[in-house]
MIBAPA-77618 format. One record per residue (C-alpha): residue in three letters; z, x, y. Coordinates in pm, whole numbers, padded with zeros to 5 digits, always signed. Example, Ala and Ser with C-alpha at 12.3 -4.5 7.8 and 13.67 -1.06 7.14 Angstrom:
2
ALA+00780+01230-00450SER+00714+01367-00106
END
This chain:
213
MET+01777-01695-01493LYS+01854-01360-01681ASN+01676-01401-01986THR+01394-01525-01808LYS+01399-01154-01577LYS+01451-00980-01914LYS+01147-01147-02025ASN+00912-01114-01769ILE+01021-00691-01774ILE+00999-00666-02166VAL+00668-00811-02158VAL+00538-00611-01868ILE+00642-00299-02057LEU+00466-00434-02404THR+00165-00499-02163ILE+00172-00121-02046ILE+00184-00039-02412ILE-00069-00239-02535THR-00328-00145-02268THR-00242+00245-02334ILE-00321+00237-02675ILE-00655-00006-02625LEU-00787+00204-02352ILE-00760+00507-02550ILE-00910+00376-02868GLY-01174+00204-02697PHE-01371+00511-02609PHE-01416+00581-02970ASN-01554+00220-03047ILE-01804+00125-02724SER-02179+00058-02821SER-02429+00243-02574SER-02672-00023-02641SER-02479-00298-02491ASP-02351-00318-02120ILE-02069-00509-02220SER-01916-00422-02547PHE-01647-00574-02777ILE-01364-00367-02832LYS-01225-00448-03204LEU-00879-00404-03232SER-00685-00272-03535ASP-00406-00510-03744ARG-00140-00322-03498GLU-00271-00348-03223ASN-00324-00731-03267GLN+00040-00754-03385LEU+00137-00556-03043ALA-00052-00797-02827SER+00094-01113-02993MET+00430-01023-02871VAL+00243-01074-02539GLY+00009-01365-02599GLU-00159-01552-02869ASN-00519-01436-02865THR-00566-01065-02734PHE-00978-00983-02586ALA-01049-00566-02532VAL-01430-00541-02348ASN-01551-00231-02236ILE-01804-00267-01906SER-02108-00013-01887TYR-02219-00068-01499PRO-02620+00006-01451ASP-02692+00233-01171ASN-02830-00085-01013ILE-02572-00268-00992LYS-02295-00176-00706GLY-02071-00425-00656LYS-01883-00640-00889VAL-01634-00959-00870ILE-01387-01037-01171SER-01258-01399-01174TYR-01104-01698-01396GLU-01210-02037-01313VAL-01036-02368-01440TRP-01283-02653-01580GLU-01115-02959-01581ASN-01306-03281-01633GLY-01631-03070-01599LYS-01487-02948-01281ILE-01400-02617-01092THR-00971-02716-01018ASP-00888-02309-00980LYS-01011-02032-00940ASN-00911-01667-00838SER-01058-01320-00776ILE-00883-01021-01011LEU-01068-00737-00890TYR-01333-00692-00638GLY-01568-00371-00473ASP-01767-00107-00612THR-01893+00006-00972ASP-01871+00365-00845ILE-01499+00460-01071ILE-01533+00704-01387ASN-01854+00708-01611LYS-01941+00424-01395GLU-01746+00241-01707GLU-01469-00005-01716THR-01199-00139-02003LEU-01072-00483-01963ILE-00816-00660-02140SER-00729-01030-02113ILE-00412-01204-02329TYR-00369-01577-02307ASP-00002-01690-02384LEU+00024-02051-02409SER+00329-02177-02290ASP+00588-02354-02590ASP+00552-02707-02441ASN+00189-02658-02458LYS+00137-02731-02057LYS+00079-02392-01902CYS-00128-02064-02008THR-00043-01679-01834LEU-00336-01483-01821ASN-00225-01112-01873ILE-00504-00891-01694SER-00529-00522-01755THR-00800-00268-01676ASP-00823+00094-01594SER-00701+00026-01259ILE-00486-00298-01230ARG-00222-00479-01404THR-00179-00892-01354LYS-00068-01204-01453PHE-00148-01590-01340ASP+00004-01889-01441ILE-00224-02163-01463ASN-00091-02504-01547LEU-00276-02767-01749ASP-00335-03099-01631LYS-00253-03248-01956THR-00057-03199-02241VAL-00291-02948-02459THR-00347-03075-02857ALA-00543-02756-02948TYR-00729-02488-02855THR-00995-02242-02936PRO-01046-01897-02784PHE-01356-01715-02734SER-01496-01383-02658VAL-01851-01236-02723LYS-01828-01033-03079ASP-01964-00711-03112ASN-02305-00761-03233VAL-02463-00920-02925LYS-02619-00681-02689THR-02611-00756-02315LYS-02770-00534-02048LEU-02603-00627-01688LYS-02832-00739-01412PRO-02751-00747-01012ASN-02661-01099-00922ASN-02549-01264-01261THR-02228-01406-01417TYR-02110-01289-01754ILE-01862-01512-01938LEU-01596-01206-02076SER-01333-01430-02244ALA-01245-01791-02207MET-01027-02031-02397ALA-01125-02418-02439PHE-00781-02669-02462SER-00821-03016-02596ASN-00679-03310-02407GLY-00651-03534-02747ASN-01045-03518-02750SER-01291-03395-03000MET-01332-03035-02892ARG-01656-02794-02915SER-01662-02494-03119PHE-01779-02240-02928ASN-02004-01987-03087SER-01983-01641-02935ASP-02282-01512-03049SER-02485-01801-02919LEU-02335-01797-02582ASP-02456-01418-02583TYR-02196-01365-02238ASN-02421-01700-02063TYR-02248-01856-01790LYS-02493-02073-01715GLU-02510-02130-02087PHE-02124-02220-02117LYS-02184-02508-01792SER-02438-02678-01974THR-02225-02746-02295ILE-01879-02796-02166SER-01724-03138-02225LYS-01627-03327-01936ASN-01294-03450-02109ASN-01126-03039-02180THR-01010-02785-02026TYR-01119-02442-02022ILE-01020-02095-01862VAL-01358-01846-01778LEU-01246-01493-01737LYS-01607-01396-01620LEU-01802-01119-01405ASP-02004-01149-01097THR-02282-00834-01052PHE-02440-00731-00726LYS-02676-00519-00600THR-02432-00374-00285GLU-02057-00323-00258LYS-02064-00529+00044GLU-02220-00819-00157ALA-01932-00816-00314GLU-01686-00796-00121ASN-01801-01100+00090PHE-01858-01305-00203
END
């Protein structure tokens, strides 16, 4: 029990350090031609992040004036159906310069039966322990890279990062360039025999719409 508590404290401290570094550096690596910009991490940042989880993604979100509400959430897909979902952050987009940096770190347990999703933004830090329906035999992460240009529109859904887990079946290797943050395309191409954790952004014209989502 003591070792578990000690490990949790270490993870929290590391997450805060990593988040602070990425948030600071992120402001210097933002592409103005896209409303969602992939932040490329240095080798040192990746090394630090690996102490929390195997796969780290950082994106900057720039909200246009016609988007006043947002919901950031995750979904778990198993056998072609949503089996778990949770809202992480919702409300208005009236934040500093209408920009937000989000970091997601996926940590697969040693027995491959659980994945911890660590989330950090400019305003919150939290984590979710997600139980996997079957023992994972392989996995592939993806997040859209810096050569993809996306303009946010109200009442749309965008993928920020995701993990695909194989349950002993063949698994499609996602091409993040072709996905272009497209949630509808993602749903149409996933395998019904595997498991997916998807971190997504929903956009709205008003804050009230986001709160009622």
